[in-house]
C-alpha positions in Angstrom: -12.8 54.6 36.4 -11.9 51.0 35.4 -11.8 50.9 31.6 -13.0 47.4 31.7 -16.3 48.5 33.1 -19.0 49.7 30.7 -19.6 53.4 31.3 -23.2 53.0 30.2 -24.0 51.3 33.4 -22.5 54.1 35.4 -24.4 56.7 33.5 -27.7 54.9 33.9 -27.6 55.4 37.6 -26.5 59.0 37.5 -29.5 60.4 35.9 -29.5 63.4 38.3 -26.2 64.7 36.7 -22.7 64.8 37.8 -23.2 66.8 41.1 -24.0 64.4 43.9 -22.8 66.5 46.7 -24.8 65.7 49.8 -26.0 62.4 48.5 -25.4 59.1 50.3 -24.7 56.1 48.2 -24.3 52.4 49.6 -22.6 50.0 47.2 -22.1 46.2 48.0 -19.3 44.4 46.4 -17.4 47.6 46.0 -13.8 46.2 46.1 -13.4 45.3 42.6 -15.1 45.3 39.1 -18.4 47.1 38.7 -18.7 47.8 42.3 -15.3 49.6 42.6 -15.8 51.5 39.4 -19.3 52.7 40.7 -17.8 53.7 44.1 -15.0 55.5 42.4 -17.4 57.4 39.9 -19.9 58.3 42.7 -17.2 59.6 44.9 -15.8 61.6 42.2 -19.3 63.2 41.7 -19.2 64.3 45.3 -21.4 61.6 46.9 -20.7 60.2 50.5 -20.0 56.6 49.5 -20.3 53.6 51.9 -18.7 50.6 50.3 -19.1 47.0 51.3 -16.6 44.3 50.9 -15.8 40.8 52.4 -12.0 41.3 52.8 -10.6 43.9 55.1 -7.4 44.1 53.0 -9.3 44.5 49.7 -11.6 47.1 51.3 -8.6 49.1 52.3 -6.9 48.8 48.9 -10.1 49.9 47.2 -10.4 53.0 49.5 -6.7 53.9 48.7 -7.3 53.5 45.0 -10.4 55.8 45.1 -8.4 58.4 47.1 -5.6 58.4 44.6 -8.2 59.5 42.0 -10.2 61.7 44.3 -8.2 63.1 47.3 -11.1 64.7 49.0 -13.4 61.7 48.4 -15.9 61.1 51.2 -15.9 57.3 51.4 -15.8 54.5 54.0 -15.7 50.8 53.8 -17.4 48.2 55.9 -16.3 44.5 56.0 -19.2 42.1 55.9 -19.7 38.4 54.8 -22.9 38.6 52.8 -23.3 34.9 52.6 -24.7 35.0 56.1 -28.0 36.8 56.9 -26.9 37.6 60.4 -24.0 39.5 59.0 -26.3 41.4 56.6 -28.4 42.4 59.6 -25.3 43.6 61.4 -24.2 45.4 58.2 -27.5 47.3 58.0 -27.2 48.5 61.6 -23.6 49.6 61.0 -24.8 51.5 57.8 -27.6 53.2 59.8 -25.0 54.1 62.5 -22.6 55.7 60.0 -25.3 57.7 58.3 -26.4 59.0 61.6 -22.9 60.0 62.7 -22.6 61.9 59.4 -25.6 64.0 60.6 -27.8 62.5 57.8 -31.1 60.9 57.9 -31.5 59.1 54.7 -29.8 57.0 52.0 -30.2 58.3 48.5 -28.9 55.2 46.5 -28.4 51.6 47.4 -26.5 49.5 44.7 -26.8 45.8 45.4 -23.9 44.7 43.3 -22.2 41.9 45.3 -22.5 38.5 43.7 -20.7 35.2 43.5 -20.5 32.1 41.4 -19.4 28.5 42.3 -19.1 25.3 40.3 -19.8 23.1 43.2 -22.6 23.1 45.8 -21.6 25.1 48.8 -23.8 25.4 51.9 -23.5 28.4 54.2 -23.4 28.2 57.9 -27.1 29.0 58.0 -28.0 26.2 55.6 -28.5 28.1 52.2 -26.8 27.4 48.9 -24.0 30.0 48.5 -25.1 31.6 45.3 -28.7 31.8 46.5 -27.6 33.4 49.7 -25.2 36.0 48.2 -26.9 36.8 45.0 -30.5 37.0 46.2 -31.1 36.6 49.9 -28.6 39.2 50.9 -29.7 42.1 48.6 -33.4 41.2 49.5 -32.7 41.5 53.3 -30.3 44.5 53.0 -32.9 46.4 50.9 -35.7 45.8 53.3 -33.6 46.7 56.3 -32.5 50.0 54.7 -35.9 50.8 53.0 -36.9 53.3 55.8 -33.8 55.4 55.2 -34.4 55.1 51.4 -37.9 56.4 51.8 -36.6 59.3 53.8 -34.7 60.6 50.8 -36.3 62.9 48.3 -35.8 60.4 45.5 -34.5 57.1 46.8 -33.0 54.7 44.2 -32.4 51.0 44.5 -30.2 49.4 41.9 -30.2 45.5 41.8 -27.5 44.2 39.6 -29.2 41.8 37.1 -27.9 39.8 34.1 -29.2 38.7 30.8 -28.7 35.2 32.3 -32.3 35.4 33.7 -33.9 35.1 30.2 -35.4 31.8 29.4 -35.1 30.6 33.1 -37.6 29.3 35.6 -37.6 29.2 39.3 -37.4 25.7 40.6 -39.9 26.3 43.5 -39.8 22.6 44.6 -36.0 22.6 44.9 -34.9 26.3 44.8 -31.4 25.7 45.9 -31.0 22.7 43.7 -29.8 20.3 46.4 -31.0 17.3 44.4 -29.6 18.1 41.0 -27.1 20.8 41.3 -26.3 22.8 38.2 -24.1 25.8 38.9 -25.1 27.8 35.8 -28.8 27.2 36.4 -28.5 28.3 40.0 -26.7 31.5 39.0 -29.4 32.2 36.3 -32.1 31.5 38.9 -30.7 33.9 41.4 -30.6 36.6 38.7 -34.2 36.0 37.8 -35.2 36.1 41.5 -33.6 39.6 41.6 -35.7 40.8 38.7 -38.9 39.3 40.2 -38.0 41.0 43.5 -37.4 44.3 41.8 -40.8 44.2 40.0 -42.6 43.3 43.2 -40.8 45.9 45.3 -41.9 48.5 42.8 -45.5 47.3 42.9 -45.6 47.7 46.6 -43.9 51.1 46.5 -46.6 52.3 44.0 -49.1 51.4 46.6 -47.5 53.9 48.9 -48.6 57.5 48.7 -45.0 58.2 47.9 -44.6 56.2 44.8 -42.9 56.0 41.4 -46.1 57.2 39.5 -45.6 60.7 41.0 -41.9 60.9 40.0 -42.4 64.0 37.9 -44.2 65.8 40.8 -41.2 65.4 43.0 -39.7 68.4 44.8 -36.6 68.8 46.9 -38.2 69.2 50.3 -38.1 65.5 51.1 -41.8 65.6 52.1 -43.1 63.5 49.2 -40.4 60.9 49.0 -40.2 58.7 45.9 -38.4 55.4 45.9 -37.9 53.4 42.7 -36.2 50.1 42.2 -34.3 49.2 39.1 -32.9 45.8 37.8 -29.9 46.7 35.8 -28.1 44.4 33.4 -24.6 46.0 32.6 -24.1 43.6 29.8 -20.9 41.6 29.3 -18.3 43.1 31.6 -14.8 42.0 32.3 -15.0 41.2 36.0 -13.6 38.4 38.1 -16.9 36.9 39.4 -16.9 33.9 37.1 -13.3 33.1 37.6 -13.6 32.5 41.4 -14.6 29.0 42.5 -15.1 27.7 39.0 -13.7 24.7 37.2 -14.0 23.0 33.8 -16.6 24.2 31.3 -18.0 26.8 33.6 -14.5 28.5 33.9 -14.0 28.4 30.2 -17.4 30.1 29.6 -16.7 32.9 32.0 -13.3 33.4 30.4 -14.9 33.6 27.0 -17.5 36.1 28.3 -14.8 38.3 30.1 -12.8 38.8 26.9 -15.9 40.5 25.3 -16.1 42.9 28.3 
């Protein structure tokens, strides 16, 4: 496990104990930082891990690193550009295909970890601001695409990586991607708030289902009464590279200061 990543985060998503044999875990942004550490830890506990990364080379290197620590790890990587919703849809279909080919009918854990930060306004090919697309739209769509498989698990878990940045932040509903007055830090904070709101609303809707979080302690291992719960997890200050990519000036200085505390 990467010593730079707080083990408290890893422990928080492994409440079931260290034996995850037979479980299927999907992790986005799994080629570095928190995502890679999570993939390595879950693979070490025996889970079948499906990692997602943008670069084919980095996916290959990440898989090699995990196999050095866990020779018999059950892990595979998928290359996908999460800034494009069409790619997210293709990704979800590829994940379903892999799960099916493994002889499984469910996903036990989905970790929406992938994120980005940019000092300047970048519009994706589909017309969305980059941070909004990667940090919020992608996990929102991927979660909804994979929800049927999560509901098929005895105790499905959805982990949305959040941040303390969402505090004292509001959504700019009249200019949600800040096209008029772009502020990179405010956009990042807004995407993290959106993730928290999405998680809260998702849980509210799941509670309306007969298979809901309210019955969590009545769960059994038959898979008949599936329980899906979503969590917005703030890992705290962690020494990752997210804030050092595509940043300049004061924003880059702030991220460097934050990373030293990780």
